[in-house]
PDB file of N, CA, C, O and CB in Angstrom:
ATOM      1  N   MET A   1      19.023  10.018 -13.227  1.00  0.00           N
ATOM      2  CA  MET A   1      18.292  10.470 -12.453  1.00  0.00           C
ATOM      3  C   MET A   1      17.439  11.457 -12.793  1.00  0.00           C
ATOM      4  O   MET A   1      16.469  11.724 -12.084  1.00  0.00           O
ATOM      5  CB  MET A   1      18.873  10.724 -11.634  1.00  0.00           C
ATOM      6  N   ASN A   2      17.767  12.227 -14.134  1.00  0.00           N
ATOM      7  CA  ASN A   2      16.721  12.936 -14.910  1.00  0.00           C
ATOM      8  C   ASN A   2      15.114  12.063 -15.396  1.00  0.00           C
ATOM      9  O   ASN A   2      13.928  12.342 -15.570  1.00  0.00           O
ATOM     10  CB  ASN A   2      17.592  13.381 -16.283  1.00  0.00           C
ATOM     11  N   GLU A   3      15.698  11.312 -15.433  1.00  0.00           N
ATOM     12  CA  GLU A   3      14.385  10.715 -16.385  1.00  0.00           C
ATOM     13  C   GLU A   3      13.124  10.248 -15.679  1.00  0.00           C
ATOM     14  O   GLU A   3      11.947  10.301 -16.037  1.00  0.00           O
ATOM     15  CB  GLU A   3      14.827   9.388 -17.227  1.00  0.00           C
ATOM     16  N   VAL A   4      13.827   9.665 -14.321  1.00  0.00           N
ATOM     17  CA  VAL A   4      12.861   9.751 -13.011  1.00  0.00           C
ATOM     18  C   VAL A   4      12.599  10.633 -12.704  1.00  0.00           C
ATOM     19  O   VAL A   4      11.569  10.557 -12.033  1.00  0.00           O
ATOM     20  CB  VAL A   4      13.113   9.350 -11.950  1.00  0.00           C
ATOM     21  N   ARG A   5      13.074  11.891 -12.829  1.00  0.00           N
ATOM     22  CA  ARG A   5      12.353  13.080 -12.218  1.00  0.00           C
ATOM     23  C   ARG A   5      11.462  13.781 -13.021  1.00  0.00           C
ATOM     24  O   ARG A   5      10.741  14.696 -12.625  1.00  0.00           O
ATOM     25  CB  ARG A   5      13.232  14.032 -11.760  1.00  0.00           C
ATOM     26  N   ASP A   6      11.539  13.173 -14.599  1.00  0.00           N
ATOM     27  CA  ASP A   6      10.603  13.792 -15.932  1.00  0.00           C
ATOM     28  C   ASP A   6       9.376  13.099 -16.030  1.00  0.00           C
ATOM     29  O   ASP A   6       8.388  13.495 -16.649  1.00  0.00           O
ATOM     30  CB  ASP A   6      11.308  13.618 -17.456  1.00  0.00           C
ATOM     31  N   PHE A   7       9.489  11.975 -15.349  1.00  0.00           N
ATOM     32  CA  PHE A   7       8.450  10.869 -15.785  1.00  0.00           C
ATOM     33  C   PHE A   7       7.543  11.233 -14.641  1.00  0.00           C
ATOM     34  O   PHE A   7       6.350  11.000 -14.835  1.00  0.00           O
ATOM     35  CB  PHE A   7       8.996   9.121 -15.846  1.00  0.00           C
ATOM     36  N   TYR A   8       8.094  12.094 -12.753  1.00  0.00           N
ATOM     37  CA  TYR A   8       6.869  12.056 -12.059  1.00  0.00           C
ATOM     38  C   TYR A   8       7.268  13.460 -12.011  1.00  0.00           C
ATOM     39  O   TYR A   8       7.706  13.744 -10.896  1.00  0.00           O
ATOM     40  CB  TYR A   8       6.527  11.080 -10.696  1.00  0.00           C
ATOM     41  N   ASN A   9       7.270  14.442 -12.835  1.00  0.00           N
ATOM     42  CA  ASN A   9       7.078  16.020 -12.742  1.00  0.00           C
ATOM     43  C   ASN A   9       5.724  15.847 -14.273  1.00  0.00           C
ATOM     44  O   ASN A   9       4.780  16.634 -14.343  1.00  0.00           O
ATOM     45  CB  ASN A   9       9.100  17.255 -13.126  1.00  0.00           C
ATOM     46  N   SER A  10       5.869  15.058 -14.996  1.00  0.00           N
ATOM     47  CA  SER A  10       5.068  14.508 -15.979  1.00  0.00           C
ATOM     48  C   SER A  10       3.510  14.389 -15.775  1.00  0.00           C
ATOM     49  O   SER A  10       3.242  13.614 -14.857  1.00  0.00           O
ATOM     50  CB  SER A  10       5.589  13.273 -16.202  1.00  0.00           C
ATOM     51  N   PRO A  11       2.447  14.931 -16.367  1.00  0.00           N
ATOM     52  CA  PRO A  11       1.166  14.896 -15.367  1.00  0.00           C
ATOM     53  C   PRO A  11       0.518  13.294 -16.009  1.00  0.00           C
ATOM     54  O   PRO A  11       0.719  13.007 -17.188  1.00  0.00           O
ATOM     55  CB  PRO A  11      -0.157  16.599 -15.634  1.00  0.00           C
ATOM     56  N   SER A  12      -0.127  12.504 -15.234  1.00  0.00           N
ATOM     57  CA  SER A  12      -0.662  11.296 -15.639  1.00  0.00           C
ATOM     58  C   SER A  12      -2.081  11.403 -16.548  1.00  0.00           C
ATOM     59  O   SER A  12      -2.515  12.484 -16.949  1.00  0.00           O
ATOM     60  CB  SER A  12      -0.864  10.501 -14.345  1.00  0.00           C
ATOM     61  N   PHE A  13      -2.758  10.052 -16.819  1.00  0.00           N
ATOM     62  CA  PHE A  13      -3.862  10.200 -17.499  1.00  0.00           C
ATOM     63  C   PHE A  13      -4.607  10.598 -15.897  1.00  0.00           C
ATOM     64  O   PHE A  13      -5.494  11.443 -16.017  1.00  0.00           O
ATOM     65  CB  PHE A  13      -4.383   8.744 -18.560  1.00  0.00           C
ATOM     66  N   TRP A  14      -4.444  10.262 -14.889  1.00  0.00           N
ATOM     67  CA  TRP A  14      -5.208   9.987 -14.138  1.00  0.00           C
ATOM     68  C   TRP A  14      -5.386  11.252 -13.510  1.00  0.00           C
ATOM     69  O   TRP A  14      -6.415  11.487 -12.877  1.00  0.00           O
ATOM     70  CB  TRP A  14      -4.890   8.946 -13.458  1.00  0.00           C
ATOM     71  N   GLN A  15      -4.399  12.150 -13.642  1.00  0.00           N
ATOM     72  CA  GLN A  15      -4.301  14.045 -13.040  1.00  0.00           C
ATOM     73  C   GLN A  15      -4.852  14.324 -14.033  1.00  0.00           C
ATOM     74  O   GLN A  15      -6.001  14.649 -13.736  1.00  0.00           O
ATOM     75  CB  GLN A  15      -2.753  15.107 -12.785  1.00  0.00           C
ATOM     76  N   ILE A  16      -4.643  14.405 -15.370  1.00  0.00           N
ATOM     77  CA  ILE A  16      -5.145  14.919 -16.488  1.00  0.00           C
ATOM     78  C   ILE A  16      -6.759  14.981 -16.333  1.00  0.00           C
ATOM     79  O   ILE A  16      -7.382  15.931 -16.809  1.00  0.00           O
ATOM     80  CB  ILE A  16      -4.644  14.080 -17.673  1.00  0.00           C
ATOM     81  N   MET A  17      -7.383  13.960 -15.669  1.00  0.00           N
ATOM     82  CA  MET A  17      -9.520  13.192 -15.660  1.00  0.00           C
ATOM     83  C   MET A  17      -9.429  14.096 -14.667  1.00  0.00           C
ATOM     84  O   MET A  17     -10.539  14.561 -14.411  1.00  0.00           O
ATOM     85  CB  MET A  17     -10.333  11.029 -15.106  1.00  0.00           C
ATOM     86  N   ASN A  18      -8.363  14.638 -13.849  1.00  0.00           N
ATOM     87  CA  ASN A  18      -9.152  14.931 -12.283  1.00  0.00           C
ATOM     88  C   ASN A  18      -9.397  13.674 -11.661  1.00  0.00           C
ATOM     89  O   ASN A  18     -10.616  13.564 -11.529  1.00  0.00           O
ATOM     90  CB  ASN A  18     -10.721  15.716 -12.349  1.00  0.00           C
ATOM     91  N   ILE A  19      -8.913  12.864 -11.301  1.00  0.00           N
ATOM     92  CA  ILE A  19      -9.345  11.620 -10.663  1.00  0.00           C
ATOM     93  C   ILE A  19      -8.118  10.498 -10.129  1.00  0.00           C
ATOM     94  O   ILE A  19      -8.291   9.311  -9.856  1.00  0.00           O
ATOM     95  CB  ILE A  19     -10.283  10.930 -11.761  1.00  0.00           C
ATOM     96  N   ALA A  20      -6.833  11.285 -10.077  1.00  0.00           N
ATOM     97  CA  ALA A  20      -5.930  10.625  -9.276  1.00  0.00           C
ATOM     98  C   ALA A  20      -6.139   9.862  -8.473  1.00  0.00           C
ATOM     99  O   ALA A  20      -5.628   8.742  -8.500  1.00  0.00           O
ATOM    100  CB  ALA A  20      -5.350  11.184  -8.773  1.00  0.00           C
ATOM    101  N   LEU A  21      -7.203  10.391  -7.244  1.00  0.00           N
ATOM    102  CA  LEU A  21      -6.909  10.171  -6.262  1.00  0.00           C
ATOM    103  C   LEU A  21      -7.880   9.388  -5.606  1.00  0.00           C
ATOM    104  O   LEU A  21      -8.187   9.402  -4.414  1.00  0.00           O
ATOM    105  CB  LEU A  21      -6.581  11.138  -5.799  1.00  0.00           C
ATOM    106  N   ARG A  22      -8.381   8.621  -6.638  1.00  0.00           N
ATOM    107  CA  ARG A  22      -9.460   7.696  -6.509  1.00  0.00           C
ATOM    108  C   ARG A  22      -8.772   6.529  -6.977  1.00  0.00           C
ATOM    109  O   ARG A  22      -9.487   6.037  -7.850  1.00  0.00           O
ATOM    110  CB  ARG A  22     -10.784   8.044  -7.288  1.00  0.00           C
ATOM    111  N   GLU A  23      -7.916   5.965  -6.850  1.00  0.00           N
ATOM    112  CA  GLU A  23      -7.265   5.054  -6.632  1.00  0.00           C
ATOM    113  C   GLU A  23      -8.190   3.595  -6.139  1.00  0.00           C
ATOM    114  O   GLU A  23      -8.256   2.655  -6.931  1.00  0.00           O
ATOM    115  CB  GLU A  23      -6.319   5.630  -5.728  1.00  0.00           C
ATOM    116  N   ASN A  24      -8.733   3.535  -5.065  1.00  0.00           N
ATOM    117  CA  ASN A  24      -9.769   2.480  -4.844  1.00  0.00           C
ATOM    118  C   ASN A  24     -10.445   2.090  -6.082  1.00  0.00           C
ATOM    119  O   ASN A  24     -10.370   0.912  -6.430  1.00  0.00           O
ATOM    120  CB  ASN A  24     -10.804   2.927  -3.870  1.00  0.00           C
ATOM    121  N   SER A  25     -11.043   2.865  -6.733  1.00  0.00           N
ATOM    122  CA  SER A  25     -11.773   2.904  -7.906  1.00  0.00           C
ATOM    123  C   SER A  25     -11.713   1.972  -9.216  1.00  0.00           C
ATOM    124  O   SER A  25     -12.207   1.019  -9.821  1.00  0.00           O
ATOM    125  CB  SER A  25     -11.553   4.029  -8.260  1.00  0.00           C
ATOM    126  N   HIS A  26     -10.694   3.015  -9.190  1.00  0.00           N
ATOM    127  CA  HIS A  26      -9.908   2.216 -10.407  1.00  0.00           C
ATOM    128  C   HIS A  26      -9.218   0.535 -10.179  1.00  0.00           C
ATOM    129  O   HIS A  26      -9.146  -0.351 -11.031  1.00  0.00           O
ATOM    130  CB  HIS A  26      -8.537   3.264 -10.772  1.00  0.00           C
ATOM    131  N   SER A  27      -8.700   0.485  -8.508  1.00  0.00           N
ATOM    132  CA  SER A  27      -8.271  -1.093  -8.729  1.00  0.00           C
ATOM    133  C   SER A  27      -9.411  -1.751  -8.072  1.00  0.00           C
ATOM    134  O   SER A  27      -9.114  -2.880  -7.681  1.00  0.00           O
ATOM    135  CB  SER A  27      -6.722  -1.617  -7.998  1.00  0.00           C
ATOM    136  N   THR A  28     -10.645  -1.391  -7.823  1.00  0.00           N
ATOM    137  CA  THR A  28     -11.993  -2.444  -7.900  1.00  0.00           C
ATOM    138  C   THR A  28     -12.028  -2.697  -9.153  1.00  0.00           C
ATOM    139  O   THR A  28     -11.733  -3.862  -9.420  1.00  0.00           O
ATOM    140  CB  THR A  28     -13.497  -1.924  -7.443  1.00  0.00           C
ATOM    141  N   PHE A  29     -12.480  -1.509 -10.722  1.00  0.00           N
ATOM    142  CA  PHE A  29     -12.527  -1.532 -11.865  1.00  0.00           C
ATOM    143  C   PHE A  29     -12.120  -2.384 -12.524  1.00  0.00           C
ATOM    144  O   PHE A  29     -12.743  -3.038 -13.361  1.00  0.00           O
ATOM    145  CB  PHE A  29     -12.214  -0.796 -12.186  1.00  0.00           C
ATOM    146  N   ILE A  30     -10.772  -2.488 -12.146  1.00  0.00           N
ATOM    147  CA  ILE A  30      -9.382  -3.074 -13.248  1.00  0.00           C
ATOM    148  C   ILE A  30     -10.108  -4.763 -12.578  1.00  0.00           C
ATOM    149  O   ILE A  30     -10.797  -5.406 -13.370  1.00  0.00           O
ATOM    150  CB  ILE A  30      -6.885  -2.418 -12.621  1.00  0.00           C
ATOM    151  N   SER A  31      -9.912  -5.251 -11.355  1.00  0.00           N
ATOM    152  CA  SER A  31      -9.985  -6.532 -10.932  1.00  0.00           C
ATOM    153  C   SER A  31     -11.079  -7.270 -11.103  1.00  0.00           C
ATOM    154  O   SER A  31     -11.054  -8.491 -11.258  1.00  0.00           O
ATOM    155  CB  SER A  31      -9.743  -6.583  -9.813  1.00  0.00           C
ATOM    156  N   TYR A  32     -12.463  -6.322 -11.078  1.00  0.00           N
ATOM    157  CA  TYR A  32     -13.606  -6.882 -11.859  1.00  0.00           C
ATOM    158  C   TYR A  32     -13.171  -7.742 -12.982  1.00  0.00           C
ATOM    159  O   TYR A  32     -13.129  -8.970 -13.052  1.00  0.00           O
ATOM    160  CB  TYR A  32     -14.464  -5.789 -12.410  1.00  0.00           C
ATOM    161  N   TYR A  33     -12.692  -6.349 -14.301  1.00  0.00           N
ATOM    162  CA  TYR A  33     -12.397  -7.350 -15.600  1.00  0.00           C
ATOM    163  C   TYR A  33     -11.460  -7.991 -15.879  1.00  0.00           C
ATOM    164  O   TYR A  33     -11.208  -8.379 -17.019  1.00  0.00           O
ATOM    165  CB  TYR A  33     -12.413  -6.909 -16.624  1.00  0.00           C
ATOM    166  N   LEU A  34     -10.592  -8.273 -14.591  1.00  0.00           N
ATOM    167  CA  LEU A  34      -9.335  -8.900 -14.720  1.00  0.00           C
ATOM    168  C   LEU A  34      -9.694 -10.449 -14.217  1.00  0.00           C
ATOM    169  O   LEU A  34      -8.786 -11.255 -14.014  1.00  0.00           O
ATOM    170  CB  LEU A  34      -8.128  -8.078 -13.799  1.00  0.00           C
ATOM    171  N   ASN A  35     -10.935 -10.754 -14.055  1.00  0.00           N
ATOM    172  CA  ASN A  35     -11.065 -11.897 -12.996  1.00  0.00           C
ATOM    173  C   ASN A  35     -12.483 -12.163 -13.903  1.00  0.00           C
ATOM    174  O   ASN A  35     -13.539 -11.541 -13.788  1.00  0.00           O
ATOM    175  CB  ASN A  35     -11.140 -11.458 -10.980  1.00  0.00           C
ATOM    176  N   PRO A  36     -12.111 -13.545 -15.062  1.00  0.00           N
ATOM    177  CA  PRO A  36     -12.784 -13.912 -16.091  1.00  0.00           C
ATOM    178  C   PRO A  36     -14.119 -14.635 -15.229  1.00  0.00           C
ATOM    179  O   PRO A  36     -15.071 -15.004 -15.917  1.00  0.00           O
ATOM    180  CB  PRO A  36     -11.827 -14.868 -17.141  1.00  0.00           C
ATOM    181  N   ASN A  37     -14.156 -14.751 -14.347  1.00  0.00           N
ATOM    182  CA  ASN A  37     -15.174 -15.693 -13.091  1.00  0.00           C
ATOM    183  C   ASN A  37     -16.032 -14.380 -12.854  1.00  0.00           C
ATOM    184  O   ASN A  37     -16.425 -14.589 -11.706  1.00  0.00           O
ATOM    185  CB  ASN A  37     -14.198 -16.450 -11.256  1.00  0.00           C
ATOM    186  N   ASN A  38     -16.334 -13.690 -13.064  1.00  0.00           N
ATOM    187  CA  ASN A  38     -16.843 -12.687 -12.924  1.00  0.00           C
ATOM    188  C   ASN A  38     -17.949 -12.398 -13.745  1.00  0.00           C
ATOM    189  O   ASN A  38     -17.796 -12.515 -14.961  1.00  0.00           O
ATOM    190  CB  ASN A  38     -16.031 -11.939 -12.962  1.00  0.00           C
ATOM    191  N   HIS A  39     -19.459 -11.904 -13.115  1.00  0.00           N
ATOM    192  CA  HIS A  39     -20.510 -11.621 -14.541  1.00  0.00           C
ATOM    193  C   HIS A  39     -20.384 -10.937 -15.300  1.00  0.00           C
ATOM    194  O   HIS A  39     -21.311 -10.350 -15.858  1.00  0.00           O
ATOM    195  CB  HIS A  39     -21.619 -11.262 -14.500  1.00  0.00           C
ATOM    196  N   HIS A  40     -18.731 -10.751 -15.648  1.00  0.00           N
ATOM    197  CA  HIS A  40     -19.277  -9.526 -17.343  1.00  0.00           C
ATOM    198  C   HIS A  40     -19.341  -9.745 -18.240  1.00  0.00           C
ATOM    199  O   HIS A  40     -19.390  -8.789 -19.013  1.00  0.00           O
ATOM    200  CB  HIS A  40     -18.695  -8.489 -17.937  1.00  0.00           C
ATOM    201  N   SER A  41     -19.399 -11.424 -18.943  1.00  0.00           N
ATOM    202  CA  SER A  41     -19.376 -12.241 -19.846  1.00  0.00           C
ATOM    203  C   SER A  41     -18.602 -11.668 -21.038  1.00  0.00           C
ATOM    204  O   SER A  41     -18.951 -11.257 -22.145  1.00  0.00           O
ATOM    205  CB  SER A  41     -20.650 -12.624 -20.090  1.00  0.00           C
ATOM    206  N   ILE A  42     -17.387 -11.795 -20.390  1.00  0.00           N
ATOM    207  CA  ILE A  42     -16.833 -11.600 -21.516  1.00  0.00           C
ATOM    208  C   ILE A  42     -15.245 -12.427 -21.250  1.00  0.00           C
ATOM    209  O   ILE A  42     -14.196 -12.467 -21.893  1.00  0.00           O
ATOM    210  CB  ILE A  42     -16.865  -9.913 -21.852  1.00  0.00           C
ATOM    211  N   GLY A  43     -15.648 -12.940 -20.146  1.00  0.00           N
ATOM    212  CA  GLY A  43     -14.268 -14.108 -19.952  1.00  0.00           C
ATOM    213  C   GLY A  43     -12.826 -13.331 -19.518  1.00  0.00           C
ATOM    214  O   GLY A  43     -12.598 -12.607 -18.548  1.00  0.00           O
ATOM    215  N   ASP A  44     -11.855 -13.817 -20.736  1.00  0.00           N
ATOM    216  CA  ASP A  44     -10.548 -13.497 -20.007  1.00  0.00           C
ATOM    217  C   ASP A  44     -10.161 -12.493 -20.806  1.00  0.00           C
ATOM    218  O   ASP A  44      -9.208 -11.787 -20.476  1.00  0.00           O
ATOM    219  CB  ASP A  44      -9.439 -14.632 -19.853  1.00  0.00           C
ATOM    220  N   SER A  45     -10.930 -12.260 -22.114  1.00  0.00           N
ATOM    221  CA  SER A  45     -10.693 -10.699 -22.953  1.00  0.00           C
ATOM    222  C   SER A  45     -10.257  -9.948 -22.339  1.00  0.00           C
ATOM    223  O   SER A  45      -9.055  -9.798 -22.553  1.00  0.00           O
ATOM    224  CB  SER A  45     -11.720  -9.921 -23.470  1.00  0.00           C
ATOM    225  N   PHE A  46     -10.859  -9.052 -21.265  1.00  0.00           N
ATOM    226  CA  PHE A  46      -9.879  -7.992 -20.753  1.00  0.00           C
ATOM    227  C   PHE A  46      -8.432  -8.338 -20.382  1.00  0.00           C
ATOM    228  O   PHE A  46      -7.457  -7.612 -20.578  1.00  0.00           O
ATOM    229  CB  PHE A  46     -10.437  -7.422 -19.570  1.00  0.00           C
ATOM    230  N   LEU A  47      -8.434  -9.536 -19.824  1.00  0.00           N
ATOM    231  CA  LEU A  47      -7.158  -9.709 -19.023  1.00  0.00           C
ATOM    232  C   LEU A  47      -6.065 -10.037 -20.381  1.00  0.00           C
ATOM    233  O   LEU A  47      -4.866  -9.784 -20.263  1.00  0.00           O
ATOM    234  CB  LEU A  47      -7.315 -11.151 -17.701  1.00  0.00           C
ATOM    235  N   LYS A  48      -6.536 -10.519 -21.435  1.00  0.00           N
ATOM    236  CA  LYS A  48      -5.300 -10.438 -22.946  1.00  0.00           C
ATOM    237  C   LYS A  48      -5.505  -9.690 -23.301  1.00  0.00           C
ATOM    238  O   LYS A  48      -5.268  -9.820 -24.502  1.00  0.00           O
ATOM    239  CB  LYS A  48      -5.130 -11.231 -24.160  1.00  0.00           C
ATOM    240  N   LEU A  49      -6.028  -8.315 -23.026  1.00  0.00           N
ATOM    241  CA  LEU A  49      -5.316  -7.440 -24.041  1.00  0.00           C
ATOM    242  C   LEU A  49      -5.204  -6.188 -22.871  1.00  0.00           C
ATOM    243  O   LEU A  49      -4.991  -5.026 -23.217  1.00  0.00           O
ATOM    244  CB  LEU A  49      -6.308  -7.069 -25.711  1.00  0.00           C
ATOM    245  N   PHE A  50      -5.380  -6.599 -21.416  1.00  0.00           N
ATOM    246  CA  PHE A  50      -4.560  -5.140 -20.554  1.00  0.00           C
ATOM    247  C   PHE A  50      -3.316  -6.107 -20.361  1.00  0.00           C
ATOM    248  O   PHE A  50      -2.267  -5.597 -20.756  1.00  0.00           O
ATOM    249  CB  PHE A  50      -5.417  -4.321 -18.650  1.00  0.00           C
ATOM    250  N   LEU A  51      -3.225  -7.083 -19.964  1.00  0.00           N
ATOM    251  CA  LEU A  51      -2.375  -7.407 -19.529  1.00  0.00           C
ATOM    252  C   LEU A  51      -0.548  -7.335 -20.756  1.00  0.00           C
ATOM    253  O   LEU A  51       0.514  -7.293 -20.134  1.00  0.00           O
ATOM    254  CB  LEU A  51      -3.094  -8.701 -18.997  1.00  0.00           C
ATOM    255  N   PRO A  52      -0.518  -7.334 -21.729  1.00  0.00           N
ATOM    256  CA  PRO A  52       0.256  -6.866 -22.384  1.00  0.00           C
ATOM    257  C   PRO A  52       0.808  -5.204 -22.437  1.00  0.00           C
ATOM    258  O   PRO A  52       1.925  -4.738 -22.215  1.00  0.00           O
ATOM    259  CB  PRO A  52      -0.221  -7.312 -23.326  1.00  0.00           C
ATOM    260  N   MET A  53      -0.527  -4.524 -22.843  1.00  0.00           N
ATOM    261  CA  MET A  53      -0.410  -3.094 -22.524  1.00  0.00           C
ATOM    262  C   MET A  53       0.165  -2.717 -21.116  1.00  0.00           C
ATOM    263  O   MET A  53       0.764  -1.643 -21.058  1.00  0.00           O
ATOM    264  CB  MET A  53      -1.758  -2.496 -22.650  1.00  0.00           C
ATOM    265  N   VAL A  54       0.052  -3.520 -19.890  1.00  0.00           N
ATOM    266  CA  VAL A  54       0.946  -3.216 -18.717  1.00  0.00           C
ATOM    267  C   VAL A  54       2.644  -3.906 -18.915  1.00  0.00           C
ATOM    268  O   VAL A  54       3.679  -3.483 -18.399  1.00  0.00           O
ATOM    269  CB  VAL A  54       0.100  -3.933 -17.283  1.00  0.00           C
ATOM    270  N   VAL A  55       2.536  -4.610 -19.467  1.00  0.00           N
ATOM    271  CA  VAL A  55       3.631  -5.204 -19.967  1.00  0.00           C
ATOM    272  C   VAL A  55       5.053  -4.488 -20.705  1.00  0.00           C
ATOM    273  O   VAL A  55       6.219  -4.667 -20.353  1.00  0.00           O
ATOM    274  CB  VAL A  55       3.020  -5.986 -20.801  1.00  0.00           C
ATOM    275  N   ASN A  56       4.617  -3.746 -21.679  1.00  0.00           N
ATOM    276  CA  ASN A  56       5.045  -2.476 -22.087  1.00  0.00           C
ATOM    277  C   ASN A  56       5.049  -1.544 -22.281  1.00  0.00           C
ATOM    278  O   ASN A  56       5.078  -0.969 -23.369  1.00  0.00           O
ATOM    279  CB  ASN A  56       5.209  -2.306 -22.444  1.00  0.00           C
ATOM    280  N   LEU A  57       5.002  -0.911 -20.620  1.00  0.00           N
ATOM    281  CA  LEU A  57       4.855   0.606 -20.413  1.00  0.00           C
ATOM    282  C   LEU A  57       6.215   0.852 -19.973  1.00  0.00           C
ATOM    283  O   LEU A  57       6.602   0.227 -18.985  1.00  0.00           O
ATOM    284  CB  LEU A  57       3.677   1.133 -19.309  1.00  0.00           C
ATOM    285  N   LYS A  58       7.060   1.722 -20.591  1.00  0.00           N
ATOM    286  CA  LYS A  58       8.303   2.230 -20.437  1.00  0.00           C
ATOM    287  C   LYS A  58       8.085   3.506 -19.436  1.00  0.00           C
ATOM    288  O   LYS A  58       9.047   4.194 -19.095  1.00  0.00           O
ATOM    289  CB  LYS A  58       8.946   2.572 -21.879  1.00  0.00           C
TER     290      LYS A  58
END
């Protein structure tokens, strides 16, 4: 229980940057780059880098 409380009491990157309440913007940005069919010319490179980071979060 202490670990959960400590996790939620610690400031996140988004809070430190004062952009924590812009979840829709974050989601739109991430989804754009996760889709290899979008016109960003990077294919699935972002997807291959991003997903392992998300899976390894603790």
